[in-house]
C-alpha positions, -999 to 999 in steps of 0.1 A, spaced: -604 -342 272 -618 -359 304 -619 -345 338 -619 -362 372 -643 -344 394 -630 -335 429 -641 -359 455 -671 -349 475 -663 -341 512 -671 -323 543 -651 -293 554 -653 -288 592 -617 -283 605 -600 -262 631 -584 -234 612 -604 -215 585 -572 -213 563 -569 -251 565 -607 -254 552 -601 -230 526 -572 -247 512 -592 -281 509 -617 -267 484 -608 -282 449 -601 -246 433 -581 -230 460 -542 -233 460 -513 -216 475 -490 -203 448 -452 -197 453 -456 -160 440 -484 -151 468 -483 -151 505 -520 -159 506 -541 -184 486 -552 -182 450 -590 -189 451 -595 -199 414 -571 -227 402 -588 -249 376 -575 -277 355 -564 -270 319 -594 -259 298 -616 -286 284 -625 -290 247 -659 -298 257 -677 -267 270 -704 -286 290 -679 -309 306 -659 -275 319 -694 -263 332 -699 -295 350 -666 -291 367 -677 -256 378 -711 -266 390 -692 -293 410 -667 -266 425 -696 -244 433 -712 -272 452 -679 -276 473 -681 -240 481 -718 -244 492 -709 -273 514 -679 -254 529 -704 -225 538 -728 -249 553 -701 -267 573 -687 -233 585 -717 -210 591 -694 -185 612 -677 -178 580 -707 -168 560 -701 -133 550 -665 -131 554 -657 -126 519 -649 -160 505 -668 -156 473 -654 -121 466 -617 -136 469 -630 -163 444 -645 -135 418 -612 -115 424 -588 -144 414 -608 -154 381 -592 -143 349 -626 -133 331 -605 -126 299 -593 -160 297 -620 -175 274 -607 -209 275 -617 -211 313 -652 -197 305 -670 -229 311 -657 -234 344 -668 -198 357 -701 -201 338 -709 -235 354 -698 -221 389 -716 -189 389 -749 -205 372 -750 -229 398 -747 -205 427 -775 -184 411 -798 -215 411 -791 -223 448 -795 -186 458 -829 -189 440 -836 -219 461 -826 -202 492 -845 -169 484 -877 -188 479 -876 -198 518 -873 -164 533 -890 -131 530 -859 -115 513 -866 -79 521 -876 -84 558 -843 -106 563 -824 -77 547 -838 -53 570 -828 -75 598 -792 -77 584 -791 -40 584 -802 -37 619 -776 -63 628 -749 -43 612 -761 -11 627 -761 -28 662 -723 -42 656 -712 -8 644 -725 8 675 -709 -18 697 -676 -14 683 -680 25 686 -690 22 722 -663 0 732 -637 21 716 -651 50 734 -649 32 769 -612 22 760 -603 59 752 -621 69 784 -602 45 804 -568 54 791 -573 91 801 -553 102 832 -575 112 860 
């Protein structure tokens, strides 16, 4: 079996939903009111070829994240993982190649930062965002009270 790899591209568009559905593995299905985040071609008889296709899809996801930094941390990878049927062993090469390449890229990125220091900064950021939301809600409640 021969695969045609998806064409490489950039992903900067106006609407996030528009951008996500341009990923080669994201499709709308008639049975769902939201995209399915793991639509792969029929399983390859050649495991190495399926892994290569999975790696290529991971590269598309990484390019999407690079082009859309405002959506990093919005759950795209969790939606992909949710939609993968890990019990379908015929598709194993696709998801193995996909996750192995992401793992490699995570390693490359982690080499460039002090991981735990960055994590502490992320905790502080999330705590500040939580406090801000609480304060804004409190202010709105006070403004709605009759005087």
